[in-house]
C-alpha positions in Angstrom: 40.1 9.2 9.1 36.9 8.7 7.1 33.6 8.0 8.8 32.0 4.7 8.1 28.3 5.5 8.5 27.3 1.8 8.7 29.4 1.4 11.9 28.6 4.9 13.2 24.9 4.5 13.1 25.0 1.0 14.5 22.1 -1.4 14.2 19.5 1.4 14.3 19.5 1.9 10.5 18.9 -1.8 10.0 16.1 -1.8 12.6 14.4 1.1 10.9 14.6 -0.7 7.5 13.1 -3.9 9.0 10.4 -2.0 10.9 9.5 -0.2 7.6 9.2 -3.5 5.7 7.1 -5.0 8.5 4.8 -2.0 8.5 4.2 -2.5 4.8 3.4 -6.2 5.3 1.0 -5.5 8.2 -0.7 -2.8 6.2 -1.1 -5.2 3.3 -2.7 -7.8 5.6 -5.2 -5.2 6.8 -6.0 -4.1 3.3 -6.7 -7.7 2.3 -8.8 -8.6 5.3 -11.8 -9.4 3.1 -9.9 -11.0 0.2 -10.7 -14.7 -0.1 -7.8 -17.1 0.4 -5.4 -14.3 1.4 -2.7 -15.5 3.8 -1.5 -13.0 6.5 2.2 -12.5 6.4 4.8 -11.1 8.8 8.5 -10.7 9.5 10.3 -12.2 12.4 12.0 -9.1 13.7 14.5 -10.9 15.9 15.8 -13.2 13.2 15.9 -10.3 10.7 18.0 -8.3 13.1 20.4 -11.3 13.7 20.8 -11.5 10.0 21.5 -7.8 9.7 24.0 -7.9 12.6 25.9 -10.8 11.1 25.7 -9.2 7.6 24.4 -12.3 6.0 23.4 -11.8 2.4 20.3 -13.6 1.0 20.8 -12.1 -2.4 23.6 -12.1 -4.9 26.9 -13.8 -4.3 30.1 -13.0 -6.1 31.4 -15.9 -8.1 34.2 -14.2 -9.9 36.9 -11.7 -8.7 35.9 -9.3 -11.6 32.4 -8.9 -10.3 31.4 -5.5 -8.9 31.4 -5.3 -5.1 27.9 -4.5 -3.8 26.7 -3.5 -0.4 25.3 -6.5 1.4 22.9 -4.3 3.4 20.7 -3.6 0.3 20.3 -7.3 -0.4 19.5 -8.4 3.2 15.8 -8.8 3.2 14.2 -10.7 6.0 12.3 -13.9 5.4 8.5 -13.3 5.1 6.5 -15.9 7.0 2.9 -16.7 7.1 1.0 -16.0 10.3 -0.7 -19.0 12.0 -4.4 -18.7 12.4 -6.3 -18.7 15.7 -9.6 -19.4 14.0 -10.2 -20.6 10.4 -12.4 -18.6 8.2 -14.8 -20.1 5.6 -13.2 -18.2 2.7 -9.6 -19.3 3.5 -8.5 -15.8 4.6 -6.1 -15.9 7.6 -6.2 -12.2 8.5 -7.5 -11.4 12.0 -8.0 -7.7 12.0 -7.6 -7.2 15.7 -4.3 -9.0 15.8 -3.1 -7.1 12.7 -4.1 -3.8 14.1 -2.4 -4.6 17.4 0.8 -5.7 15.6 0.7 -2.6 13.4 0.4 -0.3 16.4 3.2 -2.0 18.3 5.4 -1.9 15.2 4.6 1.8 14.8 5.7 2.6 18.3 8.9 0.6 17.9 9.5 2.3 14.5 9.3 5.7 16.3 11.7 4.5 18.9 14.2 3.4 16.2 13.8 6.9 14.7 14.5 8.5 18.0 17.6 6.3 18.6 18.9 7.1 15.1 18.2 10.8 15.5 20.2 10.8 18.8 23.0 9.0 17.1 23.1 11.5 14.3 23.0 14.4 16.8 26.0 12.9 18.6 27.9 12.6 15.3 27.1 16.2 14.4 28.4 17.3 17.8 31.6 15.3 17.3 32.1 16.8 13.9 31.5 20.3 15.1 33.8 19.7 18.1 31.2 20.7 20.7 
């Protein structure tokens, strides 16, 4: 009986992917804190995970039976949203460095937790394969 790694790893692999994308966006926000008219962006983690859990594809759709089958996981990218501002700036930049740093640190801790869950899952699979 072959192992399906998507089902064996559960939602943790998707959580890790979404956390990684969110870290990139938050780092980009911090890097552009002084860029005029830059709009801070973020990912809604809960809606991204719901999309991953239901395997909704936001990318390519097969319109012909002769098309190649693709993995929907690689095309599931969460919708990027703009962050609402607490205080407007004169140059049109919506990045609040304190909020971005806080969100980045929180995301980092949650990313590490996802790594720990995924590592534990892989350790359990290795134990099952070895028969321990």
